[in-house]
N, C-alpha and C positions, 0 to 999 in steps of 0.2 A: 379141615381136610379129613379124608377117610382113613380108616385103619387099613393096613396092608397085610394081605395074606396071599400065598401062591394062587389060591383059587380065584381071588378077586382081581389079579393082575395078569394072569397068563395070556389073556387075549389082548392085552394092551399093546398098541403099536405106535411107532413114531409117525409123524406126518411127513411122508416121503416127498410129496410135492412141495411142501414148505422148505424142507431141507434142500431140495434141488434148486429152488428159487434163491435161497440164501447163498448157496455155492456160487451161483452166477452173479448175484448181487455183489459179493465181495471180490469177484474176479476183476472188477474195474480198478481196484487199487493195484497199480503196476501192470495193468493189462497190456498185452503186446498185439501188434497187428495180425499175427498169425493165430491169435486165440489163446495164447498162453499167459503166463504171469512172470514178470521180472520184479520180484519183491525181496531184494537182499535184506538180510537182517539189519535192523536198526537204521535203515534208510528212511527217507521221507515217506515213501510208500508204505513201509512197515509201520511207521508212526500213525499213518492215517487208518490202516486196517485195525491197529490196536485201539484207536479211538472208537471206531465203529463197534468193535467187539465189546469194549467196556460199556458203551451205551446200550447195546443189545442185551448184555447180561443184567445190567441194572434195570432195564425195562422188564426183564423176566423175574425181578424181585431178588436177584442175587447180590451178595455183598462182594465187591471187587477190591482186591489189594494187589500190590506190586512189590516184588522183592528187589534187593540191591543189584541184581543182574537183569532186571526188567521182566522177569517171568510174571505173568498175570494169573491170579487165582480168583475164581468166582465161586463163592460158597452159598449153598442152599441149605437152610437149617433142617435138622432132623428132630425126631422126638427126643432123642437122648444125645444132647450136645456134649456129653462127657466122652462119647465114642469118637475115635479118630475117623475122619471122613473117608468115604470111598471116592477115590479120585479117578478121573478119566480125562482124556484130551490128547493133544499132539502139538503141532506147531503151525504158524501162519507165514513164516518166512519161506522163500522159494529159491531155487537155482536161478541164475541169470536168464536161462531159457526154460523155465519151469512150466508146469501145467496147473490145472485148476484143482487137483485132487490130492496130490502128495502133501500129507500133513494137514492140509486144509480140511479134508473130509473128517478127520478125527476130532478137530476142534468144533466144527460146525454141527456134526452129528451129536457131539456132547451138548451143545446148546439146544439142539432139537430134543434131546432127552429131557432136559430141564423144562422146556416149553411143554412137552407132552405130559409130563407129570403135573405141571400146573393146570393144563387143560382138564386132566382127569381128577384133579383135586386130591392127589395122593401125597401123603407125607411118609417118607421112609423113616425107619428107626434110626439109622446112622445118618449124619449129614452127608451131603454130596459136594464134591469139589471139582470144578472144571478148570483145566490148566492149559495155558498157551505158553509153552517153553520157549525161551530165547535161543536163537541160533542153533537150531537142529542141523541145518544143512551144512554149515562149515564152509560155504562158498566165499564168504567175505572174511570171516575170522576163523582160524583153526585153533583147536580141533573142532570137529563137528560135535553136536549134542553137548556143548560146553556147560550150559546152565543146569541141565539135569545131572551132568557129571559132578558139578560143584554141589548140587543138592545131595548127591550120594556120597560126597566126601572125597572124590578123586582129585579135586583141585580146591584151593582156597579162593574166596571171593576176590582177594587182591590179585592173585595170579591171573584170573580171568579178566579183571578190569584192565590189566596192563597189556593184554594181547593187542596187536596192531594189525590193521589191514595193509594192503600193498601201498596205499597212499600215506601210511604212517599214522593214521587215526587210531586211537585206542578205543577199546570197548567202552571205557568210562566216558570218553569224549562223545562217542556216538550216542550213548544212552542220554547224556545231558542234552545233546542237540535236539532229540525228539521228546525230551521230557519224561523219560521212562526209567530213571534210576530211582527205584522205590526205597522205602525206609525199612522194609521187613528184612530181617537177617536171612540169608540163604540157608536152607536146610532146617530151620527151626520149626517149621510147620509139620505137625504129625500127619501121616497118611496111613490109613488102614490097609488099603490095597490100591493098585493102579491098573487100569485097563486102557489100552490104546487101540482104536480102530484105524486102519490104514489100507490103502490099496496095496496089492501084493507087490507091485513093481517087478513082477516076473511073470512067466507064461503058464505056470503049472495049473492054476485053478481054471483058467479059460480053456486050456487044452483038454482038461479032464471033465469039463462041464460042471464043475463044482461052484457053488455060490459062496461058501464060507470056508476060509482057512482058519483052523484052530491052531494057533501058533504055539509050539512047545518050547521055542528058544530062539536065540539069535546066534549067528556064526561069528567067529572071531575075526578081528580086523587088525591089520598093521599098516600104518602110514609111514612113508619115507620121503625125505627131501634128498635129492641127489644132484651131483654135478659131474661133468666130464671136462677135464682140462687137457687141451692140446696145445697147438701153437698156430697163431694167425699168420698167414702168408699169402702171397699174391696168387690168385687163381690162375693166372695165365702163365706164370713162370715157374711154379713149383711142380716138379714131376710127381706123378701119382705115388710112386714108391717112397718118396721122401716126405710125404704129407703126414701131419699129426692132426687129422681131421676129427674134431670133437663130435660133430654131428654123425659121422659114420660110426664112431664108437658107440654113441647112444643107439643108433639104428641096430647095430649088432646086439647090443645089450637088451633092447626091446624084444628081439626075436628069441634071445635066450630066455627071457622072462616068460614068453609064450610057451616055449618048450617045457620049462620047469612046471608051470601051472598045469599043462596038459598031462604031464607025467604023474601029477598028484590028483588027477581027476577021479570021479566026474565033478566033484564039488569045488575044487580049488580054482581060484581066479586071480589074475594079476593084471593090473592096468597102469600104464603110464598116461596120465590124464593131462599133464601140462609139460611143455618143453619150450624153452626160450633160448635163442641164440644171443649171446652177449655181443653188442655192437654189430648187428648183422649188416652185411654188404654183399651185393651181387658178385663182386669180383674179389672176395676175400675168403680163404679157407677158414671155416669156423674154428675159433680157438677155444671157446668155452660155451657149454650148453648146461643150463640148469633144468631140472625136471622133478616131477613128483611121481610117486608110485603108491598104489593101493593094492594090498594083497588080502585075501579072505579065504576062510575055510571053517567048517563047523568043528574041526578038531585042533586043539592047541598044539599038539605035536607036529601037525602038518604045517601050521604057521611057522613054527621054529625051523623045520626042515627046509621050507621054501626060502626063508631068510638066509640060512647057511649056504644054500645052493646059489642064490642070487649074488651073495658076496663073493663066492668062489668064481662065478662067471665074470663078475666085475674085475677081479684080480687078473684072471687069464686074458681077458680082452684088453685090459689096460697094458699089461706087459707086452703082449704081442703087437699092439698098435702104438706103443710108446705114449700112452695116455695115463692120466690119473682119474680113476672113476671112484667117486666117494658116494657112499650110501649111508645116510644118517636116519635111524628110526626115530621119529618124533612122537609116535603114539602107538600104543597097542591095547586093544580091547579083547580080553579073553572071551571065548564062547560062553554064552549065557543060557542056563536052563531056567525056564519060567516056573513059577510056583504051581505044583500039581493041583492044588485045590482051586486056584483061580482058573487054570486051564480047564479043569473039569466043569467049572461054572459056565465057561464059554461054550463048551461042548454040549452041556445040558440045555443051555438056552437055544442053541441052534437046532438041537434035536426037538425040543418042545415046539419050535416054530415050523417044524417040518422041512427044514432047509437042507439041501445036499451039502456035505462038508467032508473035509479030510484034515488030518494032522499034517503040519508043515513046519519047516524051519525057515526063519527069516534070513534071506540073503543080504539084506541091507541092515545097517545099524539104525536104531530108533531110541527115542528117549526112554521107552519102557525097558530097554536093555540096560540102561544105567540105573533106573529105579529098582530093578530086580535085585541089586546088591544091598538094598536098604529096606525095601518093602515087598510084600507078595505082589507079583505082577504077571500080566499075560497080555496077548494081543489077539486081535481079530483081523483077518484079511478078507477083502473082497477083490474080485477080478478087475484087471485093467486091460484094455484092448491091446492085443499082441504083446503083452508084458512090458509095454513101453512106459518109461517114466524118466524124469529129469529131461523132459523134452516138451516143447509147446504142443505137440500132438497128443500128449498124454490124455487118455479118455477112459471113463467108466460109464455105466448106464444108470439111469435114474432108479431102475428096479434094484440093481445090485447095491447102490448106495443106501437105498431105503432098507434093504434086507440087513445090511451091516448095522445100520442105526437100530433096527429092531433087536438084533442080537446084543448090541451094546446095552440097550434099555433093559432087556430081560436079564442080562448078566449083572448089571448094576442092582436091579431089584433083588436078585438072589444074594448078592454080597452085602447089601445094605440092611437086609432084614434077617 
């Protein structure tokens, strides 16, 4: 393989058409009639795409291993194997109504980087490591991004293995079912830096006509489980003033959450994404409703203020409506600044490629946000149509995906040499 210097590699590009074909090839694993993907973490579909990924990496000459939480690592040797590898990747699991690009782009563009380096006969100084993190989405097991969080030391392996989905299946059982509980200890593998390519999942790049988002950090996130306790009673015989309607209590609380988020704008958001009436019946006043809440903002103090105001609203609504509204915070991720040197490498790579770009903050959580607590990390964004994600209509263009892969490739070459 050839020696690497900036002058010898600055014109190197990924094969965008091959990347595009790979994205659509893997979309068959859990593909939906509407053109999206339903590939919940550790499902049979996830097992099949993992098998495909392992085979593709081995065909590219990479050495694949799996840790105790199922995260896949594909290593490409470098000239100096004493150096920690430069890592990149994302995730292959999706939401129940997910699209073809969320997470998938970062993993498959990483594979394309490896293939393109092979095609060019280039050997980097540091080894390279492509990663498929387990359960980034958090749609089957909570919290989201649990494998990268465990890698960073936020959870123990045993804590994650004991998490259960709504059917009562543990992470350990799900891993064993698809054969992906590996032998490597979580967090023991050294990483020199981590870069994650992802669709923006927001409208800014598209609206501004920019091709690349140079991500400077991720906003903070707080997740809550909540419940509203009222009293079940006959829908036909209970006068409206005497009702203790749990659903109406949640409805008012949801509007209060909207007001609170708007008051902390423009960046604060609050979402009630799930609500379930216990023992629902057409002619029964709802007596109990369980719900979930997601709040986000780039500022830690705003997250704290929103939580205090949400709790105050819950108390006031509960007292007035004779309900008990409980809000339990189950997870909080502080805002994450990315490493300035890795961010600068992304920026320089985009500039060198002549691509339009802007600095940006990630509104969504990502594995890179967890990794940033342990290793130098940054992200690359490319546009998605109308900013839509977590939806079967999620879409990006072949050109933007190729541009993102080119920036990833050039960033990796800068970091690895």
